C-alpha positions as CSV (number, residue, x, y, z in Angstrom):
1,M,-0.3,0.1,-0.1
2,S,1.8,2.9,-1.2
3,R,0.6,6.8,-1.2
4,R,3.4,9.3,-2.1
5,G,6.7,9.6,-1.0
6,F,5.2,6.5,2.1
7,T,4.7,2.7,1.9
8,G,2.1,1.3,4.6
9,V,3.3,-1.6,6.1
10,K,1.3,-3.4,8.3
11,Q,2.5,-5.1,11.9
12,P,3.2,-7.2,12.7
13,D,3.1,-8.6,9.5
14,F,6.4,-6.5,8.9
15,D,8.1,-8.1,11.7
16,A,7.5,-11.6,10.1
17,M,8.3,-10.8,6.8
18,T,11.7,-9.3,7.7
19,G,12.6,-12.1,10.2
20,K,11.8,-14.7,7.2
21,H,13.8,-13.0,5.0
22,T,17.1,-12.8,7.4
23,H,16.3,-16.6,8.0
24,A,16.2,-16.8,4.4
25,A,19.5,-15.1,3.7
26,C,21.1,-17.7,6.3
27,R,19.3,-20.6,5.4
28,I,20.8,-20.1,1.3
29,D,24.3,-19.1,2.1
30,Q,24.7,-22.2,4.4
31,L,23.9,-24.4,1.5
32,A,25.8,-22.3,-1.0
33,K,28.9,-23.1,1.4
34,A,27.6,-26.4,1.5
35,L,27.6,-27.9,-1.8
36,Y,31.0,-25.7,-2.8
37,G,32.1,-27.9,-0.5
38,E,30.5,-30.8,-2.3
39,L,31.6,-30.0,-5.2
40,Y,35.4,-29.2,-4.7
41,R,35.6,-32.8,-3.0
42,A,34.4,-34.3,-5.9
43,G,36.8,-32.7,-8.0
44,L,33.7,-30.6,-10.5
45,D,32.5,-27.0,-11.1
46,T,32.0,-24.5,-8.4
47,S,30.7,-22.2,-10.1
48,P,27.0,-22.8,-9.1
49,A,28.4,-22.7,-5.3
50,L,29.6,-19.4,-6.4
51,R,26.7,-18.1,-8.2
52,I,24.0,-19.0,-5.0
53,R,26.9,-17.5,-2.9
54,E,26.3,-13.9,-4.6
55,L,22.4,-14.9,-4.3
56,A,22.9,-15.2,-0.4
57,Q,24.6,-11.9,-0.4
58,R,22.2,-10.4,-2.3
59,V,19.2,-11.3,-0.1
60,G,22.0,-11.0,3.1
61,K,21.6,-6.8,2.0
62,Q,18.3,-6.7,1.5
63,A,17.0,-8.7,5.0
64,G,19.8,-5.4,6.5
65,D,17.5,-3.1,4.6
66,L,14.6,-4.0,6.2
67,R,16.2,-4.4,9.2
68,R,17.4,-0.9,9.1
69,R,13.8,0.1,8.4
70,Q,12.4,-2.0,11.2
71,T,14.5,-0.4,13.8
72,L,13.1,3.2,12.6
73,L,9.5,2.2,12.3
74,R,9.8,1.1,15.6
75,E,12.1,4.9,16.6
76,M,9.2,6.7,14.7
77,E,6.6,4.1,16.1
78,H,8.2,5.4,20.1
79,Q,8.4,9.3,19.0
80,R,5.0,8.5,17.5
81,S,6.7,10.8,14.0
82,T,4.3,8.2,11.9
83,F,0.8,7.8,11.2
84,G,-1.5,5.1,10.4
85,F,-4.6,4.7,8.0
86,S,-6.7,2.1,7.4
87,T,-8.5,1.5,4.1
88,A,-10.2,-1.7,3.5
89,A,-7.0,-4.6,2.7
90,G,-6.6,-2.9,6.8
91,S,-4.8,-1.1,9.0
92,F,-1.4,0.5,7.8
93,V,1.3,2.2,9.5
94,A,3.4,4.9,6.8
95,M,6.6,4.6,6.3
96,P,8.9,7.0,4.3
97,D,10.4,5.0,1.2
98,G,13.9,6.6,1.9
99,L,15.5,5.4,5.1
100,E,17.4,9.0,5.0
101,S,13.9,10.8,5.0
102,A,12.7,8.4,8.1
103,C,16.1,9.5,9.8
104,G,15.1,13.2,8.8
105,L,11.7,12.9,10.3
106,L,13.4,11.5,13.8
107,A,16.6,13.9,14.0
108,A,13.7,16.7,13.5
109,D,11.6,15.2,16.4
110,A,14.4,14.7,18.2
111,A,15.2,18.6,17.9
112,L,11.7,19.8,18.5
113,L,11.8,17.8,21.8
114,A,15.4,19.1,22.7
115,A,14.0,22.6,22.0
116,G,11.3,21.5,25.0
117,G,14.4,20.9,27.2
118,D,14.6,17.1,26.7
119,A,17.9,16.1,27.9
120,R,17.9,12.6,26.2
121,A,16.5,13.9,23.1
122,L,19.4,16.4,22.5
123,A,22.1,13.2,22.9
124,E,20.0,11.3,20.4
125,L,20.2,14.2,17.8
126,Q,24.4,13.4,17.8
127,K,24.1,10.1,16.1
128,Y,22.3,11.8,13.1
129,A,25.1,14.3,12.3
130,R,27.2,11.7,9.6
131,D,23.6,12.3,7.6
132,A,23.4,16.1,7.2
133,G,24.9,15.7,3.9
134,N,22.3,13.7,2.9
135,A,19.2,15.8,0.2
136,D,17.0,13.3,1.6
137,F,17.4,14.2,5.1
138,V,18.0,17.9,5.2
139,K,14.7,18.1,3.2
140,A,12.8,15.9,5.2
141,F,14.5,17.7,8.7
142,L,14.2,21.0,7.8
143,G,10.6,20.2,6.0
144,R,9.7,19.3,9.9
145,L,11.5,21.6,11.6
146,G,10.4,24.4,9.5
147,A,11.6,27.8,10.1
148,K,10.1,28.3,13.8
149,G,12.0,25.2,14.8
150,V,15.0,26.3,13.3
151,T,14.9,29.3,15.6
152,E,13.5,28.4,18.5
153,L,16.2,25.3,19.3
154,P,19.2,27.7,19.7
155,G,17.2,29.8,21.8
156,S,15.9,27.3,23.9
157,L,19.4,26.1,24.7
158,G,20.7,29.3,25.7
159,A,17.6,29.4,27.8
160,Q,18.4,26.2,29.5
161,L,22.3,27.2,29.5
162,V,21.4,30.4,31.5
163,E,19.3,28.7,33.9
164,A,21.5,25.8,35.0
165,R,24.1,28.5,35.4
166,E,22.2,30.2,37.0
167,N,21.7,27.3,39.5
168,G,24.8,26.2,39.8
169,D,24.9,22.8,37.8
170,L,28.2,23.3,36.4
171,A,27.8,19.3,35.8
172,S,25.0,20.4,33.6
173,V,26.6,23.4,31.8
174,N,29.5,21.5,30.4
175,H,26.9,18.5,29.2
176,L,24.3,21.5,27.5
177,A,27.6,23.0,26.0
178,T,29.2,20.0,24.5
179,Q,25.9,18.6,23.6
180,G,24.3,22.1,22.6
181,R,27.3,22.6,20.1
182,Q,26.6,19.4,18.1
183,A,23.1,20.2,17.7
184,L,23.9,23.2,16.1
185,T,26.5,22.0,14.1
186,L,24.1,19.8,12.3
187,L,21.1,22.0,12.2
188,S,24.3,24.7,10.7
189,T,24.7,22.1,7.6
190,A,21.5,20.9,6.9
191,L,20.7,24.9,6.8
192,A,23.7,25.6,4.7
193,R,23.0,22.8,2.7
194,G,18.5,23.4,2.8
195,T,18.7,27.3,1.4
196,D,21.5,27.1,-1.2
197,P,19.0,26.5,-4.7
198,R,21.8,24.8,-6.5
199,N,21.7,21.8,-3.8
200,P,19.1,18.8,-4.3
201,A,18.2,19.6,-0.4
202,Y,16.8,22.5,-1.3
203,A,13.9,23.5,0.5
204,G,12.9,26.6,-1.6
205,D,12.1,30.3,-0.8
206,G,9.3,30.1,0.5
207,F,11.4,28.0,3.5
208,L,14.1,31.5,3.5
209,R,11.0,33.4,3.5
210,A,10.2,31.9,6.6
211,L,13.6,31.9,7.5
212,A,13.6,36.1,7.9
213,D,9.9,36.8,9.3
214,E,10.9,34.5,12.0
215,G,14.1,36.4,12.5
216,R,12.5,39.4,12.7
217,A,9.9,37.6,15.2
218,E,10.3,38.1,19.2
219,H,10.3,34.9,21.1
220,T,10.7,33.1,24.3
221,A,12.5,30.8,25.8
222,G,11.5,29.8,30.1
223,D,12.6,33.4,30.8
224,V,14.6,34.6,28.5
225,S,13.5,37.2,25.5
226,Y,15.0,36.8,21.7
227,T,14.7,37.9,18.7
228,G,14.4,34.6,16.0
229,Y,18.1,36.4,14.1
230,Q,19.6,36.2,17.7
231,A,18.9,32.3,17.8
232,Q,19.9,32.3,14.4
233,A,22.9,33.7,14.3
234,L,23.8,30.5,16.4
235,L,23.6,28.9,13.6
236,W,25.4,30.8,11.5
237,R,28.6,31.0,13.6
238,A,28.3,27.4,14.3
239,H,28.6,26.8,10.6
240,N,32.7,25.8,8.7
241,G,31.9,26.5,5.3
242,R,31.3,23.2,4.1
243,P,29.0,24.0,2.2
244,P,28.9,27.6,2.7
245,F,25.7,29.6,2.9
246,S,24.6,30.5,-0.7
247,E,23.9,33.4,-2.5
248,R,20.0,33.0,-2.2
249,F,20.4,32.9,1.5
250,A,22.2,36.5,1.3
251,E,19.2,37.9,-0.7
252,I,16.5,36.8,1.4
253,V,17.9,36.8,4.6
254,G,21.3,38.5,4.9
255,R,20.0,41.6,3.4
256,D,17.2,41.3,5.8
257,V,19.3,41.1,9.0
258,I,21.0,44.2,7.8
259,V,18.0,46.0,7.5
260,H,16.8,45.0,10.5
261,E,19.2,46.3,12.9
262,K,19.4,49.9,11.5
263,Q,15.8,49.8,11.3
264,R,16.1,48.3,15.5
265,Y,18.0,50.9,16.6
266,A,16.8,53.6,14.2
267,D,16.7,56.2,17.2
268,G,19.4,55.0,19.1
269,W,22.5,55.3,16.9
270,P,22.0,58.3,16.0
271,A,21.9,59.3,19.7
272,S,25.0,57.7,20.3
273,E,26.1,59.6,17.6
274,I,25.6,63.2,19.4
275,I,26.8,62.8,22.5
276,G,29.5,60.7,21.2
277,L,29.2,57.2,22.2
278,S,30.0,53.9,20.3
279,K,26.4,52.4,18.4
280,V,25.5,49.1,20.0
281,P,24.9,46.3,17.8
282,M,21.9,43.8,18.3
283,F,24.5,41.0,20.0
284,D,23.5,37.2,19.0
285,L,21.9,35.2,21.4
286,A,25.0,33.8,22.8
287,G,26.1,37.7,24.0
288,A,23.3,38.6,24.7
289,L,22.9,36.6,27.3
290,G,26.7,36.0,28.8
291,L,27.3,32.8,27.2
292,G,30.4,33.4,26.1
293,G,31.9,30.8,23.7
294,L,29.5,27.7,24.8
295,L,27.6,27.8,21.8
296,G,30.1,28.5,19.5
297,R,33.0,27.3,17.9
298,T,34.9,30.2,18.5
299,A,36.6,31.4,22.1
300,A,34.5,33.2,24.2
301,D,34.4,36.5,23.0
302,A,31.3,38.4,22.1
303,H,29.3,38.3,19.0
304,T,27.1,40.2,17.0
305,V,24.2,38.7,14.6
306,V,25.8,40.9,12.0
307,D,29.5,39.4,13.0
308,D,27.8,35.8,12.2
309,L,26.5,36.8,8.8
310,L,29.7,38.0,7.6
311,H,31.1,35.1,8.9
312,T,29.0,33.1,6.4
313,T,29.2,35.4,3.4
314,R,33.2,35.6,4.4
315,F,33.8,31.5,2.7
316,N,31.5,32.3,-0.8
317,R,32.7,35.0,-3.3
318,H,29.0,35.5,-4.7
319,A,27.1,35.3,-1.6
320,A,29.4,38.4,-0.1
321,H,28.5,40.1,-3.4
322,A,24.9,39.4,-2.7
323,L,24.9,41.7,0.2
324,L,27.1,44.2,-0.4
325,D,26.4,45.4,-3.4
326,H,22.8,46.0,-3.1
327,T,21.0,48.9,-2.3
328,P,18.0,48.4,0.1
329,A,14.4,50.1,-0.9
330,G,14.5,53.3,0.9
331,W,18.0,53.6,1.5
332,D,20.6,56.1,0.1
333,R,23.5,54.1,0.1
334,S,24.7,50.2,-0.7
335,V,24.9,47.4,2.2
336,L,28.5,48.2,1.5
337,S,28.5,51.7,2.2
338,H,26.9,52.0,5.4
339,L,28.9,49.2,6.9
340,L,31.8,51.1,6.3
341,T,29.9,54.7,6.9
342,T,27.6,53.8,9.5
343,R,28.2,50.8,11.4
344,P,32.4,51.5,12.4
345,S,31.4,52.4,16.0
346,A,29.1,49.1,16.4
347,F,31.7,47.1,15.1
348,G,33.7,48.0,17.4
349,H,32.1,46.1,20.3
350,T,33.4,42.6,18.7
351,G,36.4,43.6,16.9
352,H,36.8,43.7,12.4
353,R,37.9,40.5,11.2
354,R,34.5,39.5,9.9
355,I,34.0,41.9,8.0
356,Q,37.6,42.4,7.0
357,Q,37.3,38.9,6.0
358,T,34.3,39.9,3.9
359,L,35.8,43.0,2.2
360,I,38.7,40.4,0.8
361,A,35.9,37.8,-0.4
362,G,33.6,40.3,-2.0
363,T,36.7,42.8,-3.7
364,T,39.5,41.0,-4.7
365,G,38.1,38.7,-7.5
366,R,39.3,39.5,-11.0
367,D,35.1,39.8,-12.0
368,A,33.2,42.9,-12.8
369,T,31.1,43.2,-9.6
370,S,34.3,42.7,-6.8
371,T,36.3,45.6,-9.4
372,R,33.2,48.1,-8.7
373,L,33.2,46.8,-4.8
374,A,36.3,47.7,-4.9
375,A,36.3,50.7,-6.4
376,E,33.2,51.8,-4.2
377,M,35.2,50.7,-1.4
378,T,38.1,52.6,-1.8
379,K,36.1,55.9,-2.8
380,V,34.0,55.3,0.5
381,L,37.4,55.6,2.4
382,A,39.6,58.4,0.6
383,D,36.1,60.2,1.6
384,Q,36.1,59.5,5.3
385,I,40.2,60.0,5.2
386,R,39.8,63.3,3.7
387,G,36.9,64.3,6.1
388,C,38.9,63.7,8.9
389,L,42.6,65.9,7.2
390,G,40.3,68.8,6.4
391,K,42.0,71.5,3.7
392,A,44.9,74.0,4.0
393,P,44.6,77.2,3.0
394,D,46.6,76.2,-0.6
395,G,44.1,73.1,-0.9
396,N,46.2,70.8,-0.1
397,A,44.9,68.1,3.1
398,R,46.6,68.6,6.5
């Protein structure tokens, strides 16, 4: 019994079939060995026995596949990740056609439980780390989680760490930090693949727009309130650049991050300039909660949401172009100019390394866009230097 993407199986019939298939594989292998011995001792051609042995290997491989499906089905039933349906032929349990898809559903359900504070589910996520490179796994994983689930897992991990730290439970802090970093690495790898139109795991533009919507939204985990981008930024920071986040991610999510931060501090940044203070940026959730490097790949220095975004673009020249070579609606300058003129003092809180790396990625290529961005950057910096130096009576800079 089949439905799109799923095959209906009967229990306990499926268990019985799996057992019989496994038994048959063993029996055929025994027959092949016995026949080989008889033919060899008689000095006869042993190729018939070898052909039976090849059949036994094929049946054994099929039996192994069935046993894995049996294990996954039991896990899905235990986690209630599957559903049943009835027909005239009886009652069936839905099993994803692909084993990787089934693993993706199980991993997503574990992530959702972990976001609810289930420590066992958080530990369970570790076994799916190797699956993050499989397109079927990623599509099922992100499809089940949705943009909201992707956003709220790092938010929940941050809140759990704060609670454990406030309770003085250092063992739980260390445990949560270790498993939390592993979970964020899994999710960040899946997210990079699932947001790249060139990757077969691509979840679609709708998913990217949903990430942006969740990024702007306010979320709560326990006593902790945060914006979605503060939580998503932990995923960007956790990424190792393999594969890099895509140009499309930078176009939909990245550009919106820059605009959102500017809108969020529309009143505060001008006031800071007037009184001579540096502009306070939007810190990522770890920075906002004072978690240091507990949920990051790097040391315990603070990071902002924009720092973490620039970490993703430094691995991909085209993504850097998509971010820098863009003028948002209603702006009088490009993102590149904004980062170099409006935001420099905000970078001062966490350092300029990320913006430097993205500028290198975006301006040092031999293509037309890199050349244009390099020229714009040179002009912006020259104008700033000229403004600082002023002019002498003879018209020269001083």
